[in-house]
N, C-alpha and C positions, 0 to 999 in steps of 0.2 A: 305285682307286690301290692299287698293290702296292708294298711296302716290301721290298727285298731287300738283306741285310747279306752282308758277304763276310769269309773268313779265309782264309787261305793262306800258301805258303811264300814267304818273302822271297828265298831264295836260289836262285832259278831260273838254269839254265844260259841262255847267250847264245842257243842254238839253240832252248830250251824257250819264250822269250817269244812269238814270233809264233804258235806252235803253242796256247799258253794264250789268247792274245788272240783267235785265231780261234775257239777253243771258247767263250770268254765271248761274244763277238758273236753266234755262232748260239745259246747259251741265252737271251741277252737279247733276241733279234729279235722274239720275240712281244710284248714291252712297247713296242715302237717307235711305239705310238700316243700316246706322251706320258704315260702313266698310271704312269711308274716313279719311284721314290725309291730311289737306291742309298746305302747307309750303309758307309762305310769309314774306317779309320784311316789311309789312304794310306801305308803303309809302302812301301818299295820292293819291287819283285816283284808278287805277285798283288794286293795290294790297290790299287795305283797302276793295274794293268792293268784291273782291274775297274772303277774309277773312271772311266778314260777310256772304256771300254765304255759305261758308262751315259751320260756326256756325249755321246758320238758319236751315240746314238740319241735324243737331246732329253730324257733323264731329268733329274732334279732330283739333286743330290748333296748328302749330310749327310756332314761330315767329323767323327769322334770322335777328338781328340787326347788319348792318356792323361795328360798331365801339363802343367803350366805351362811347364816347361823342355823339352818334347819336341823343338822345332824346333832349339833350340841344342845339346842334349845328344845327341840320336840321329840327326839327319839328316845322312848322310853327305854330303860335296860332291858326288859323281856323282849324287846323289838330289834334291839341293836345288832344282834348276829345276823338276823336275817336282812336286816338293812343293808349292812356292810357287804355280806355275800351278794346281794343284788346289785349294788353299786359296782361291786368288781366284776360282774357277769354282764354289765351293760356294754352294748357297742358305742353308746353315747351317752355323757351325764350332762345336762342342761342345767346349769345352776342360775337362777334368775338373779337379776341385780339388786334386789331388795337386801337391806342389811339385816332386816330382822323378820322372823315369820310372824306375819300379822293377816289380818282378814285382806288387806290389799295384796299381799304376797300370794295368798292363797287363790284369789280371783285371778290374779295374773297366771298362775300356774295352771288354772282350769282353762283359760284362753288359750294358753301355749298347747295344751293337750288337745283341744278341739281344733286349733288352726291347724295341726299336724295329721288329723284323724280322716279317714275315709269312712269310719264306723265309730260308735262309742258303745261299750259294753257298760251297763250300768247295774251293780249289785245293790238293787234297792227295793225296799219293801213297799214302795209306792205312795208312801205317806207325803204330804204336801210339805214345802219349805218350812224350815223353823222360824224364818224371818231375820235370821243372823247374816244371810247371804253367804255363798260359797260352798253350800253342802251339796249333797248328792242331788237333791230334787232340783235344785237352782240349775245344775250343771245339765241335767236330763233337759230341763225347759229351754236352756240356752241352745243346745244341740237342735231340739226339735224346732226353735224357732229360725234356725239357719238351713234347716232342711237335712241335717245330718242323721243317717239312719242310726237308731238306738236300738239295741238288743237289751232287754231286761233280764236280768237273772235273780230269781227268789225262788228258790226250791221249795217244795212243800216241806214243812218241818224247821225252815230257816227262822231264826230270831236274833233279836239285838238283846245285848245285855241292858240290864237297868229296869 
């Protein structure tokens, strides 16, 4: 059994979504024998694409929610259906004890992901941390500092909105 966690950008362009999903499918294909556990916070973008790719190959999904109010406070209407479907498909949903979704809750969720993982998949454009903490670059740096193997996914043509 291999446990792979994900971190990644939420703000992928519409054209990037199929590129990232195809790259994730290719990366996870060796685990299609049913010995994969995927760990994700199932945020919009990379986290949900990874969760869907894990489920598509018959893997088990573990969802980590940063706070008790995460669904109400942070899940936007355009992502609600996907979020609810992934929560329903999960083998385990871990809701962290933080009352509200804030930087501390996100950092705790990232630690929970890394603590459970044998590897980390990072859907990341390689840019340095924003300085706010808890972002994709920070999670990659933390994983690397602890010796956790990191697989980078940023296919040619992928881009962030904005």
